[in-house]
C-alpha positions in Angstrom: -46.9 105.1 -104.1 -47.1 102.3 -101.6 -50.1 104.0 -99.9 -51.7 104.7 -103.3 -51.2 101.1 -104.4 -52.6 99.5 -101.3 -55.6 101.9 -101.1 -56.5 101.0 -104.7 -56.3 97.3 -103.9 -58.4 97.9 -100.7 -61.1 99.8 -102.6 -61.3 97.2 -105.4 -61.4 94.4 -102.9 -64.1 96.2 -100.8 -66.3 96.6 -103.9 -65.9 92.9 -104.7 -66.7 92.0 -101.1 -69.7 94.3 -101.0 -71.2 92.8 -104.2 -71.3 89.3 -102.6 -71.6 90.4 -99.0 -74.4 88.2 -97.7 -72.8 84.9 -98.4 -69.0 85.7 -98.4 -68.0 82.2 -99.6 -64.6 83.3 -100.9 -63.5 85.0 -97.7 -62.8 88.3 -99.5 -63.4 90.1 -96.2 -60.1 88.8 -95.0 -58.4 90.3 -98.0 -60.1 93.6 -97.4 -58.9 93.7 -93.8 -55.4 93.0 -94.9 -55.4 95.7 -97.6 -57.0 98.3 -95.3 -54.5 97.5 -92.6 -51.6 97.9 -95.0 -53.2 101.2 -96.2 -53.4 102.4 -92.6 -49.8 101.4 -92.0 -48.6 103.3 -95.1 -50.7 106.3 -94.1 -49.0 106.5 -90.7 -45.6 106.0 -92.4 -46.4 108.9 -94.8 -47.5 111.2 -91.9 -44.2 110.6 -90.1 -42.2 110.9 -93.2 -43.9 114.2 -94.0 -43.2 115.4 -90.5 -39.5 114.7 -91.1 -39.1 116.0 -94.7 -41.9 118.7 -94.9 -42.1 120.1 -98.5 -39.5 117.6 -99.9 -42.0 114.8 -99.2 -44.0 116.0 -102.3 -41.0 115.9 -104.7 -39.6 112.4 -104.6 -37.1 111.1 -107.1 -38.4 108.9 -109.9 -36.4 106.0 -108.7 -37.8 106.3 -105.2 -41.3 106.4 -106.7 -40.6 103.3 -108.7 -39.2 101.5 -105.7 -42.2 102.5 -103.6 -44.5 101.2 -106.4 -42.7 97.9 -106.5 -43.0 97.6 -102.7 -46.7 98.4 -102.9 -47.2 95.7 -105.6 -45.2 93.3 -103.4 -47.6 94.0 -100.4 -50.6 93.4 -102.7 -49.1 90.2 -104.0 -48.3 89.0 -100.5 -51.8 89.7 -99.4 -53.1 87.7 -102.3 -50.9 84.8 -101.4 -52.0 84.8 -97.7 -55.6 85.0 -98.8 -55.1 82.1 -101.2 -53.6 80.0 -98.4 -56.5 80.9 -96.1 -58.9 80.0 -98.9 -57.3 76.7 -99.6 -57.2 75.8 -95.9 -60.8 76.7 -95.2 -62.0 75.2 -98.6 -65.4 76.9 -98.5 -66.7 75.1 -101.6 -65.2 71.7 -100.7 -63.2 71.4 -103.9 -59.9 70.3 -102.2 -61.7 67.8 -100.0 -63.5 66.3 -102.9 -60.3 66.0 -104.9 -58.4 64.4 -102.0 -61.2 61.9 -101.2 -62.2 61.1 -104.7 -62.6 57.4 -105.2 -60.6 55.9 -108.0 -62.3 53.2 -110.2 
């Protein structure tokens, strides 16, 4: 479920990035790289787990599937938090800079 969750997030993020590809103001490409990297990590983990468990790999317990889904959601949420921090630091639209240096009357 972790692989499935991160692949869905990566695909959705890639579609969003591709729609606005020429300008890339919101740094969505960084988010895509994080999600595709997480997907690759979970794919390698799945390959090694399959090598260890063989056919049992395809019959996980429901609690294991739920735990894996929560872990996948946690990875997606952490990726969003990191992307948000990068976005706030880079401030591509100058919103934070304008708010900090706004003159008070």
